[in-house]
C-alpha positions as CSV (number, residue, x, y, z in Angstrom):
1,X,-52.3,-63.7,-43.3
2,X,-49.6,-66.4,-43.3
3,X,-47.6,-67.3,-46.5
4,X,-45.1,-69.6,-46.8
5,X,-42.8,-68.5,-49.8
6,X,-39.7,-70.1,-50.6
7,X,-39.7,-72.2,-47.6
8,X,-40.1,-69.1,-45.3
9,X,-43.2,-68.2,-43.3
10,X,-44.2,-64.5,-43.6
11,X,-47.0,-62.9,-41.8
12,X,-48.4,-60.3,-44.2
13,X,-50.6,-57.4,-43.6
14,X,-52.7,-57.4,-46.9
15,X,-56.2,-57.4,-48.0
16,X,-57.3,-60.9,-49.3
17,X,-58.0,-59.7,-52.7
18,X,-54.6,-58.3,-53.2
19,X,-52.7,-59.6,-56.1
20,X,-50.0,-62.2,-54.9
21,X,-47.6,-60.6,-57.4
22,X,-47.8,-57.2,-55.0
23,X,-47.5,-59.1,-52.0
24,X,-44.4,-60.7,-53.0
25,X,-42.9,-57.7,-54.5
26,X,-43.9,-54.9,-52.3
27,X,-44.6,-56.6,-48.9
28,X,-42.0,-59.5,-48.9
29,X,-39.6,-58.0,-51.0
30,X,-39.0,-60.5,-53.8
31,X,-38.7,-58.6,-56.9
32,X,-37.5,-61.4,-59.0
33,X,-41.4,-62.0,-60.2
34,X,-42.2,-59.1,-62.9
35,X,-45.3,-57.5,-63.6
36,X,-45.8,-57.4,-67.2
37,X,-49.3,-57.2,-68.4
38,X,-51.3,-57.3,-65.4
39,X,-53.7,-59.8,-67.1
40,X,-52.2,-63.1,-67.0
41,X,-51.6,-62.9,-70.5
42,X,-47.7,-62.9,-70.6
43,X,-46.5,-65.1,-68.0
44,X,-43.5,-62.6,-66.3
45,X,-45.3,-63.0,-63.2
46,X,-45.1,-66.8,-63.0
47,X,-44.7,-68.5,-59.5
48,X,-45.3,-72.0,-58.4
49,X,-48.4,-72.6,-56.0
50,X,-47.8,-75.9,-54.5
51,X,-45.5,-76.8,-57.4
52,X,-48.1,-75.9,-59.9
53,X,-47.3,-72.9,-62.2
54,X,-49.7,-69.8,-61.8
55,X,-50.1,-66.0,-62.4
56,X,-49.2,-64.2,-59.5
57,X,-50.9,-61.1,-61.0
58,X,-54.6,-62.4,-61.0
59,X,-54.1,-64.7,-58.0
60,X,-55.4,-63.1,-54.8
61,X,-53.2,-63.4,-51.7
62,X,-55.9,-65.3,-50.0
63,X,-55.6,-67.9,-52.6
64,X,-51.8,-68.6,-51.5
65,X,-52.6,-68.8,-47.5
66,X,-51.3,-71.7,-46.1
67,X,-50.2,-73.1,-49.3
68,X,-46.6,-73.0,-50.6
69,X,-45.2,-70.3,-53.0
70,X,-42.1,-70.9,-55.0
71,X,-40.7,-67.7,-56.7
72,X,-37.3,-67.7,-58.9
73,X,-35.5,-66.7,-55.8
74,X,-36.5,-70.0,-54.3
75,X,-35.1,-72.2,-57.0
76,X,-31.5,-72.1,-56.0
77,X,-29.7,-68.9,-53.9
78,X,-26.7,-69.5,-56.1
79,X,-28.4,-69.9,-59.8
80,X,-27.2,-73.8,-59.5
81,X,-30.7,-75.0,-60.4
82,X,-30.6,-77.1,-63.7
83,X,-32.8,-74.8,-65.3
84,X,-30.8,-71.6,-64.1
85,X,-27.8,-73.1,-65.2
86,X,-28.7,-74.0,-68.7
87,X,-30.1,-70.6,-69.4
88,X,-26.9,-69.1,-68.5
89,X,-24.8,-71.8,-70.2
90,X,-26.9,-71.1,-73.5
91,X,-26.9,-67.1,-72.9
92,X,-31.0,-67.2,-73.3
93,X,-31.6,-63.9,-71.8
94,X,-31.7,-60.9,-74.0
95,X,-33.6,-58.2,-72.1
96,X,-34.3,-60.8,-69.3
97,X,-37.8,-59.1,-68.3
98,X,-40.0,-62.3,-69.0
99,X,-37.1,-64.9,-68.2
100,X,-38.3,-65.8,-64.5
101,X,-41.7,-66.5,-65.7
102,X,-40.1,-68.6,-68.3
103,X,-37.7,-70.2,-66.0
104,X,-40.6,-71.1,-63.9
105,X,-42.5,-72.4,-66.3
106,X,-39.8,-74.6,-67.7
107,X,-39.0,-76.1,-64.1
108,X,-42.7,-76.9,-64.0
109,X,-42.5,-78.8,-67.3
110,X,-39.6,-80.7,-66.3
111,X,-41.3,-81.7,-62.9
112,X,-43.6,-83.2,-65.0
113,X,-42.1,-84.5,-68.2
114,X,-38.2,-85.4,-67.4
115,X,-37.5,-85.6,-71.3
116,X,-40.0,-83.0,-73.1
117,X,-40.3,-82.7,-76.9
118,X,-40.1,-79.6,-78.7
119,X,-43.9,-79.5,-79.0
120,X,-44.1,-80.2,-75.3
121,X,-42.0,-77.3,-74.5
122,X,-43.9,-75.2,-76.9
123,X,-47.1,-76.0,-75.8
124,X,-46.1,-75.5,-71.8
125,X,-44.1,-72.2,-72.5
126,X,-47.0,-71.1,-75.0
127,X,-48.4,-68.6,-72.4
128,X,-44.8,-67.0,-71.7
129,X,-44.4,-64.2,-74.0
130,X,-40.8,-62.8,-74.9
131,X,-40.5,-59.4,-76.5
132,X,-37.2,-60.2,-77.6
133,X,-38.1,-63.6,-79.3
134,X,-35.4,-65.8,-77.8
135,X,-37.9,-68.7,-78.2
136,X,-35.2,-70.8,-79.9
137,X,-32.9,-70.2,-77.2
138,X,-35.5,-71.2,-74.4
139,X,-36.4,-74.5,-76.1
140,X,-32.8,-75.2,-76.3
141,X,-32.2,-74.3,-72.9
142,X,-35.1,-76.6,-71.4
143,X,-33.5,-79.6,-73.5
144,X,-30.3,-78.7,-71.9
145,X,-31.9,-78.3,-68.5
146,X,-33.4,-82.0,-68.8
147,X,-29.8,-83.3,-69.8
148,X,-28.2,-81.4,-66.4
149,X,-31.2,-82.6,-64.3
150,X,-30.2,-86.5,-65.1
151,X,-26.5,-85.7,-64.2
């Protein structure tokens, strides 16, 4: 099956029902997307499918065929994406395990709403769990990323 991931075409030999998460990690080698719960409850596996955030742990690989998949690695090679810059600037990460999913959800939010309120951020990222409780720093980083995106 042909998948386009981060702008690069990949021909993968995978069963159509194999979760996209495992195709990305095990067959393509992109390990930034994390396995958390395996039931689409935690958000650690969030990637974009044609620009829409989705949970790759429950998305069959076949659903991504002939569509554009973006992972955390596809935002920027050097961490220069405004959301990545804001995350680093505000030292959001504690353990870091959930952060690629948090960032991917934040990127989608800012693509749809350039100046989100706290309530907008909370709603858009409510499905992304952080065991370390960095929610205040995550919210602040989304606001900062919105500022950086304007510049």
